[in-house]
C-alpha positions in Angstrom: 3.8 10.1 -11.3 3.8 6.3 -11.6 4.8 4.2 -14.7 4.1 0.7 -12.6 2.6 -1.8 -15.2 1.0 -4.5 -13.6 1.7 -8.7 -14.6 -1.0 -8.6 -17.4 0.1 -5.1 -19.0 -2.2 -2.9 -17.2 -1.3 0.4 -15.3 -0.3 -0.7 -11.8 -0.1 2.6 -9.3 1.0 1.8 -5.9 -1.5 1.8 -3.5 -1.8 0.8 0.2 -4.7 -1.4 -0.1 -7.3 -2.7 -2.7 -10.2 -0.7 -1.3 -8.1 2.5 -2.1 -8.0 1.4 -5.2 -11.6 1.1 -5.5 -12.5 4.6 -3.8 -10.0 5.7 -6.5 -12.4 4.6 -9.3 -15.4 5.8 -7.6 -13.6 8.7 -7.3 -13.1 9.2 -10.8 -16.7 7.8 -11.7 -18.3 10.9 -9.5 -15.9 13.3 -11.2 -16.9 12.3 -14.4 -20.5 12.9 -13.3 -21.7 9.7 -12.8 -23.4 7.8 -9.7 -21.6 4.7 -8.9 -24.2 1.8 -8.3 -26.7 3.6 -10.6 -25.0 4.7 -13.8 -22.0 2.5 -13.0 -20.9 -0.5 -11.5 -17.9 -2.3 -10.7 -16.2 -5.9 -11.6 -13.5 -7.1 -9.9 -11.2 -10.1 -10.9 -9.7 -11.4 -7.5 -7.6 -14.0 -9.5 -7.4 -16.4 -6.2 -6.1 -19.2 -7.7 -2.8 -17.2 -7.9 -2.6 -16.7 -4.2 -4.6 -20.1 -3.0 -2.3 -22.5 -1.1 -2.9 -26.0 0.6 -4.0 -24.3 3.9 -6.2 -21.3 2.5 -5.5 -17.8 1.0 -2.5 -15.7 1.5 -3.1 -11.9 -0.1 -0.2 -11.1 -2.0 0.7 -7.6 -1.1 0.4 -7.8 2.9 0.6 -11.7 3.2 -2.5 -11.6 4.9 -4.2 -15.4 5.6 -7.9 -16.3 5.4 -9.6 -19.4 5.3 -12.0 -19.8 2.9 -14.8 -18.7 4.9 -12.9 -15.7 6.0 -12.3 -15.1 2.5 -15.9 -15.3 1.8 -16.7 -13.1 4.5 -14.2 -10.4 2.9 -16.0 -10.9 -0.4 -19.3 -10.5 1.4 -18.4 -7.2 3.2 -16.9 -5.7 0.1 -19.9 -6.2 -2.2 -22.1 -5.0 0.3 -19.9 -1.6 0.8 -19.2 -1.0 -3.0 -21.4 -1.5 -6.1 -19.9 -4.5 -7.4 -22.1 -6.3 -9.9 -19.1 -9.1 -11.1 -16.5 -10.7 -8.9 -14.5 -12.8 -10.9 -12.3 -15.8 -9.7 -13.0 -15.1 -5.9 -12.1 -18.4 -4.6 -9.4 -20.8 -6.3 -10.1 -23.2 -9.2 -9.8 -26.1 -6.9 -12.0 -24.9 -3.9 -15.2 -26.7 -4.7 -16.9 -26.7 -1.4 -16.3 -22.8 -1.2 -17.4 -22.2 -4.6 -20.4 -24.2 -3.3 -20.6 -21.9 -0.4 -20.1 -18.3 -2.0 -22.7 -19.2 -4.4 -25.2 -20.0 -2.1 -24.2 -16.6 0.1 -23.7 -14.4 -3.1 -25.0 -15.8 -6.0 -28.3 -14.3 -5.9 -26.5 -10.5 -5.5 -24.3 -10.7 -8.1 -22.6 -12.3 -11.1 -19.9 -15.0 -10.2 -17.4 -15.9 -12.4 -15.4 -18.9 -12.7 -12.9 -18.2 -15.3 -10.1 -20.3 -13.5 -12.8 -23.0 -12.3 -14.3 -23.4 -16.1 -11.8 -22.6 -18.6 -8.0 -23.1 -17.4 
């Protein structure tokens, strides 16, 4: 049994991928008798400002590097595959052009939350 705790105090099991975490959550939703995408939707907090750099984004766990356009494509694929209703901080707080582009491409499909963009 994992007792890992994330940087904000939440339970942080050791999983191979972010998609594995989503699949685990969806499995629990189904097990509880709910239908993902009908009774229940997901909200993701990417905290991309935490892994943004001068030349793009590097995912912390696997050190995968993305340009802004590649990261937007990742979000588009993920949010079309899973019932995501809200995406918080999908890009860094300094990535103004990226925010414009992601809003154009996903803004009418789900809620984009710029917590780091507007609050910090």
